[in-house]
N, C-alpha and C positions, 0 to 999 in steps of 0.2 A: 337948544342944549343947555346944560345945567353944568356949572361951575364950581367947584370946591377950595375953601380956604381955609386951612388950619392954623392954628396959634394953640400958644399957652404951654408950647414944651420948653426943656429947659433943663440944668443939673440940680439935683434935688439931693439934700440927706436922707440918708435911710431914717426912714419915721414920717417925712416932710410928705407933703402934700401939691397936687397941681391940679389946675384943671385946665382940661383940652376943648378948644372951640370948634366945631366946624359951620363954616357960614357957607349957604347954597344961595347962588343966583341962577335966575330964568325962571322968573314971572307964570312964564304958559304951562312949569309942568308941576306936577303933585306929587310930595316926596311920599313914599310907601313907607317902606322899612327902610331904618339905620343902624347901620353895626360901627363900630371901632373896631379896629385888626390891629395886632403889633406883630412886627418881627424882629427877631434879635439877631446878630449876625451868627451864621452857621446855622440857622433854623429856616422851617418852614413858616408861613406866615399863619396867624391863628387870630380864632376869635377872640375877640375879649368880652363884648356885650353886643347885645342889641336890645332894639327898641322897634315895636312894631306901631304902627299908626295909630291901632285904637291905645298904645301904652304898656302894652305888656311887653316885659323885660326879661333879660334870659344871659347869665353869666358865666363865664369861665368859671370850674371850680376853683382855680388859682386866685380871683380876684373876688371872688364872694365874701360880702362882708366888711368890703375895704371900697373897691370902684362904685359909683353910681352914675348908670345912663340917663340923659333927661334929654328932651326937646321943647322948643319953642316953636310951634308951630307958626306963629303971626311974624317970627323973625327971619325963619327956615333957618334953623339954627339949631346944633346938636351940642352936648355939651358930655365932657365925659369927667369926673369929681372924682380924684386918683389922690385917695389918704394911705398914710400906713405904711408908704413906699417903700418898697424892697429893692434890694440889688440887683435882683432874677427881674425885677419890673425896666430895666434898660433896657430901649428899643424902639424902634422908630413905630409911630402910631399912625394909622392912617383910617379916614374915614368914606365911611363906604355907604352908599344909598344908594335904593332905586326908586325910581318916578316913571310917571307916567305924564304922558299930555292930553290922553281920550282916546290915543290912535294907536302910539307905541308904549312902549314900555323898555327902559333902559337902566344900565346900572353905572355908576360914575365911582370914581375914587379919586380921593386928595393926592395932595402932592408928599405927604408925611412932615412928621413933628419928631424932633429927636426928643425922647427923652431917658434922662442918665440920673442914673440913683448909685450914690459913693455909698459907699460903707461905712 
């Protein structure tokens, strides 16, 4: 199994920056795709950014130009650099990965980290 530990959330003023990290454990598993999702109160969980095993990235329109997703395969860690934060970015942010061990492919979620942007 793979366990994900997220960190980096917190309270920041509008216009500020935060960097989220998602560290994965489970050496027998190969991480394929990574995604950062968020869920605001009363709203559905939405994809914020994704990065493939080959490094291709995609972003929600609402964060393009402000957020950057990256991964360090040697450390089994993913990052979400968030700049020019807005109050509407306030949500719980979740890391999501797809991984395989050569036999099966599974999906895993982190526990979530709160990001609060004050106006």
